[in-house]
N, C-alpha and C positions, 0 to 999 in steps of 0.2 A: 520416596521423593528425593531426588538428588539435590544436595545443597552445594552450591558453587562456592569456591574459595577465591583467592586472588589469582590463582592459576588460570591461564587463558585456555579454557577447556569446556566442552559440552559433551555429555554422554550421548550415545546413539539415539536417534529419534524413536527407534523401536522400543526403547525403555519408557516411553511416555505413559502417563496415567491414562485412564479411560477417557478423561476429559481432554487430553491432549497436552498436559503440562509435562515438559521435559526436565526442567530444573527450576530451582528457586534461588534467589539471591544474586551474588556477584556484583557487578557494577555495570554502568552504561558507558564505558569507555568506547572510543571510536574503534579500537581493535576488536573489542568483544562484539560490538554491533556488527562489524564486518564479518567476523567469524560466524555469528549466528545466521545471517542471511545466506552465507555460502553453505551452511549446514542444514538449510531448510527449517530454520527456527526463527521466531520473531518474539519480541517483548510485547506484553499486553497485560496491563494491571492498573489498578486505581492507586495513584501515588499518595493519596491522602490516608489510606488505611490498609494497604497491602504491601508485602515485599515485592521485589521484582519477580515476575513470573515469565518464564520462557516457554513458548508454545510450539507444537507441531501437531495440529489436529488431524484426525483420521475419521471421516474423509476430508479432503482438501477441496476448497472452492476455487476454481480456476477458469480462465477464459482462453481458449485457443483462438488466436487472432483471426484465423480464417473462418471462425464461426460467429463473428460479431453480427448481431442483429440490430438493424437500424429501422425503426418504424417510419411509415410514410410521413407522419407529422414531424418527426425529427429530421427527415431528409429535407423537408421544407425549411425548417429552422436553420439547418446547415447552409442551404442555398441562399438564405436571406442575409441581409447585412446586420442582423440583430446583434450578433456577437463577433468579436475579433479574437482569433486564437494566437496565443504567444507561448513560447517555451523558455523557461529558466530566466525570466526577467524580474520576477518579484518573489523569490523563494521565501523570504522572511514573512511577507504578507500572506502568502499561501498557508504556511504552516501555522501562523498565528490565528488565521481564520479557522483552520481545521481544529485548533484547540478551543477557540472561543464560541463558535457558532452553536446555538442550542439545537439539540437533537431530541425529539420526543422519546420519552422512555429511558433517557440516559442521564444519570446524575454525575455531574463533574466531567472530568476529562482524563484520558489515559496518557496524555502528552505532558510529561513532567518537564521541568526546566532542563534537567540533565539529558533527556531524550532530544529535546529541541537543539541543545548545544551539539550533541553528537551528530544528528542528522544535518545540521548546518555545516559542520566541518566536512562531512561526507559529500555534501553538495559542492563545497569548494573544491573537493578532490575529483569531482566529476562522476561520482558514484550514485548520488541521490539527485533526482530530477523533479521538476514540477511542470505541469501543464496548466494554462490559465485561460479563462474566458473574461474578456473585457467588454464594457460598454463605454465608449469614449475613454475618459481618463479614470474610470472606476473599475477595479477588479471585482467581478461579481460571482466568480466561481473558479474552481480549480481542484487539483489533486497533486499528490507527490508520492514518490516511492523510490525503491532501491533497485538499481540495475545490477543483475548478476548474470554475466554472459548474455545469452539470448533469452533470458527470463527477466521480466519486470515485476518486482514485488510491490504491488500497490499497498499503500499504507492508510491514507485517509483522503477524503474529498469534502468539499463544502460548496454550498450554493446560497447566494443571497437573493437571487431571482429565479423564477421558474425556468427549468431546462438548462441552466448555466453549467452545472457540473456534468450533466449528461453530454452537452455539447463539447466540453473540454475533454471528456473521456473518449468520445468517438473520434475526435480529431487527433488525440494522442495515440489511439490505436492505429490510425492511418499512418502517423509518423513512425511508430515502432515497426510497422510492417516494412517501411522503406529502409530500416536499419538492419533487417534480418531477424529481429526479435520474433519469437514464435508463441510465447506463452506469458500470460499475466497471472500472477498469484494473487487471488482475491482473498485468500486466507479462510474466511468464514462466510456462510451464506447471508446474502441480503437480497430482498426482492428487486431492488433497484438494479443490481448487477445481473441478476437472473434474467431480467427482461431484456438485457443486452446480449445474452447468449452464454453467460457463465454457467458452469456445471460442476457437479461433484465428481471427483476421482479419488481413488484410494491414496493413502499416504505413500504406500510403496510405489505406485505409479508416478506420483509427483516427484519423489526422490530420484527415480530413474530419469525422468525428464530433466530435472535439475542437474544431474550428473552429466547427461548427454549434451545439454545446451549451455 
């Protein structure tokens, strides 16, 4: 297991453990976070009882934007006035909800104060973006992630009412398509994203796409 020092460096992802851990330790500075995502690596750990863990799993869960699946029921939701879609209007509220919303089977949160600080700074720099679902004046769902060229690295999403996060995700995919983005990195498998068309590819294939895009 590679132990990071203050030096701004990550080992190659091919050296990751069987679980997908590339390195341990280091810090959560803006520069290190930026380097991580450009290298196909992301932080994921329990800040209460674990050191910082840096991951590049194999296989990798991704969505090719042209393979997005939208069910008939969600098509009706999108056509209805139930939700309003917004981009980058309430980043702080989005990331705080991603931290605070209870998820079944999950104890605590991986979003430490240091990570929130780094992602907020990267949002100010135009690298991290959020997509939002609103009902009137209430933010009811959303997601955020890191843009790396034509790859969007999704980080977390939340929903306070049924279908809100799915609505935000579908509308965000449509927006990304208009910008030339081709791939969303979903990192690890979830049934929610699998239902929208996400699939597993090898780490080698992911790194090739990341390099090309």
